N, C-alpha and C positions, 0 to 999 in steps of 0.2 A: 247334470254332471258330464264332463268331457272325459272319455276313457280312451287310452291308447293301448292297443294290443300288439305285442311284438311276436311275430311268427304266425303265418296264416295256414298252418297245417290243421290237422283234425281238431286239436285242442284249442288252438288260437281262434280259429273260425267259429268253433262252438261257443267259446266264451264271448266272442263278439256278438253272436246271435242272442245270447242271454242278456247282455248289457243293453243291446238295442231294443229288445223286447220290453225291457224295464224302463225305456224312455231315455236312455243315455245317448249322447252323440259319440260315435265310435270312429276312431281312425285305426284301421287294421294295417299294420306295417309288415312288409317282407322285402328282402333284397331281390327276391326272385319274382319277376313279373308273371311268369307262367303259373306260379303257385298262387298269386293273388287272383289271377283270372279263374283258376280252378276253384278257389274258395268262393268267389262270387257266383259261379255257375252252380256249385254244390248247394249254396244257400237257397238259390232260386228253386232248385229241385225239392229241397226239404220243405220249403214254404208251400210249394204246389201240392205236396203230399198232405200237408196239414189242412189245406183247403178241401182236398178230396175227402178227408176224414171228418170235415165239418168243425174243426177246432179253431180255425180262423177264417176270415173272409178276405176278399181281394184288397179291400182298403187297409186292413191290418198288414197284409203282405207288403203293400207299397210303403206303409209307414215304417216297418222294420227295415226294409231295404234302403229307404231314404235316410235312415239314421247312420248307415255305415259307409265310410269312405275308404277306398283302397289306395294305400300310399307306399312308395318305395324309397322314401327319404326319412330318416329317423327324426330330422328336424320338424317334420310335420306333426310330431307328438308334443310340440312345445307348449300347447295350451291345455295339456291334460291335467286333470285333478287326480287321476289314478292311472297308473300304467301297470299292465300285467304281462310279464314275459313268459312265452310258451315256446321256447326253442329247444334245440338239442341238449340232452342231459350231460353237458361237459362244463365243469366249473370254470375253467379259464375263459371259455367263450362267453359264458354268462357275465362274468366279472368285467370283461372288456366292453360288452354291450351296456352294462349298467353304468360304468364309468363314463362312457360317451353320452349316454342318455341324460345323465345328471347335468351336463353342461347346457342342455337345451330346455329342460323343464324348470318350473318355478320352485322356490324353496318350500312351498307348501304341498307340492305334489307327492303322493304316496307312490313309492316304487316297489312293486311286488313281483314275486316269482311264482310261477305255477309248478316249480320243481316237485317231483314226487318223492325225492329221497335225499337230495343234496343239502348240505348245511346252509341254513339261512344266515347264520352268523358270518360264515365265510363269504357268502355273496355280498352281504351288507358291508363287509370290510373294504369293498372296492369303491365305496361312496365317501364323499366328503361329509355328508350328513347321514351316517348309517342308521340313525334313530328313525328315519322315515321308511326303512326297508322292512318288509314282512313277507311271509309266505302265504299265498292264497291258492290252495291246491284243489282244483276241480277234478271230477272224474269223468271218464269217457262213456257215453256221449254227454257233454256238458249241459245241453238243453234239457236232457231227461233225468240225469242223476241229481237227486236233491241235495246230497251231502257235499259240503265244501269244508276242507280243513283250513283253519287259519292258524298260522304258525309264527308267533313273535320270536325274533332272535333276542339274545341277551342285550343287544343294543337298542331294540325297538322301544319307542316311547309308548306309554299307556294311551296317550291321545290317538296315536296312529292305530293301535290295536282296536280301540273302541270305534273309531271311524270305519275301520275295515269291517268289523263285525256288523255295524249298522248298515253299511252299504250292501254287503252280501245278503243280509237278511231282507233288505228292501228289494233285492232281486229274486225274492221268494225261494231262497235256498236255506237249508238247515246247516247252521254253523257248528263245527266242533273245533274248539280251541285245543291245539296240540303242542306239546313241548318240541323243541328243536332237536330231535333225536333222529337217527337214520331211519327213513321210511315212515316217520311220524306214526300215525295209528294204523291206518288201513293197509299200507304197503308193508308194514312190519308184520301184521297178522297174516297177510296174504302170502308172504314168502314160503312158509312151511306148506301152505295149501298147494302151491305150484310144485315146490321142491319134492314133497313126498310123493305126489302123483308121478313126477318124472322118475323118481327112484323106483317106484313100483313097476313102471314100464321097463326101466333098465335092468331090473332084476328078473324080468321075464314072467312076472306074476299075472299081468293082464295087458291088453292092448289099449290104445287111446280110447276107442269107443266104449269098451267095457268099463274103464275107469270113470269116464264121463257119465255113462248110464247109472253106475252105482251111486255117484255123488248126487245126481239129480233125483233118481227114483227112491233111493234109500236115505240119502242125506238131506233131501229137500232143497238143494241148491237150484237156482234158475238156470245156471250154466255150469257145465263141468269144467275142470281146470284147463283141459286142452282146448275146448271151445273158447274159453275166456282168453287164454294166451294168444290164440289165433285172432280174436277180436281186437285185443290190445296191440298186437304185433310182436313177433318173437324178438325182433331187434330191440324194441323199447323195453320189453319185459325182462330180457336177459341183462340189459345194461343196468336196470334198476336192481336186479338181484345181485349183480356183481358189485355195485356200489354199496349196497347194504352189507354184504359179506365183508368187504374191506373195512367199512366204517365200524363194524362191530369186532374188529381185530380178528377176523377170520374165524368167527364162531361157526362151528360145523352145522348148526341149525339152519344157517342161511346159505350154505354152500351151493353154488350154481351147478347145473347139470351139463355134461358134455353133449347130451342129445340136443338140448336147446341151443347151445353154442353152435353146433354143426348146422342146425336148421337156419339159424340167423346168418351164418357164413355162406350157406348155399342160396340165400335169398328166398327161402321158404318162410316168409314173414307172416303168413296167415291170410286173412280176408283181403288186405290191401294189395297183396301180390298174386292172389288167385290160388295160392297153394301154401299150406302149412302142415299141421297135423292132419288136416282134411283138405280135400280139393274143393274149390269154390268156382 
C-alpha cells in the first residue's frame, strides 16, 4: 500500500513510522524543508534507541527508513492508496489542502484526517467525492499508542469505513469507531480531566505538582493532567479545548482556562519548548 502523510510534525512523522513499519511505502509531505529534515533526523534517533533496547536490529532500521520518502510537493502523493492529513487544527486550511489533494490522487484513494476534534463532515464537504473522506485519529506518540479512532462522516461510504478499519488493524492498532461529534471519544472525555485540574489550580486549592501527584498516586493515572498537557503541547491542547467548547454551543463543561491560554500565548508549550507547567 502507498501511503501519503501530510504534515511532518510529531503526529505526521509518527504515523509515517507506523505505516512504514507495517510495510507500506510512505511519502511524508511538508512545505517546510527544515521540518522534513527534522522528521528524518528524529526518526533516525528513535530507531537507534529501539536498537539499543533490543526491539529491532540494524536491518529493520534500514528497512523502515527505506520505506519513507520526504517530499515537499503535494503532487508527490499522487500514487497514494491512502492519505492522512496531520497539520494545524484549522478547518479552512484543512479544506484547502484536501481540495487541492483531490486533484492529484486517484478516485479510489482514501483521504483521511488525523484531526482530534474538527467535524469530518465539514472537511469532507471540500471534496468532489466526499464519500472517500474519513477521520483516522492517532494518539501521541503514534508508534506507541495502540488506540486509533476511526470516524466516518455522514458522507463516508461503508466501503471506505471497512477499508480504513482493516488497514489500521493491519498496522497492529486497536480501532474504535466513533461518531462524528466534537472531540470524538477520547478528547471529549479528556476535556473535563484537563479543565477541572486547571480550575482546581486557579481556585488556589493545589499547585500543578500536587494535582499531578494526586491523580497518579490516588487515581492510578500514568501521567497527571499537567504533565500530559505539557507532553501534548499547551498550544495544541488549548486549541482542541476551544474547538470542542464552541462546537458544543459553549457548554460550560468544556470551558477553556485562562491559565492555559496565557501559557500558550507566552510560548510555554511544554516539553517541545523546554518550559510549560514544568521546566524541561
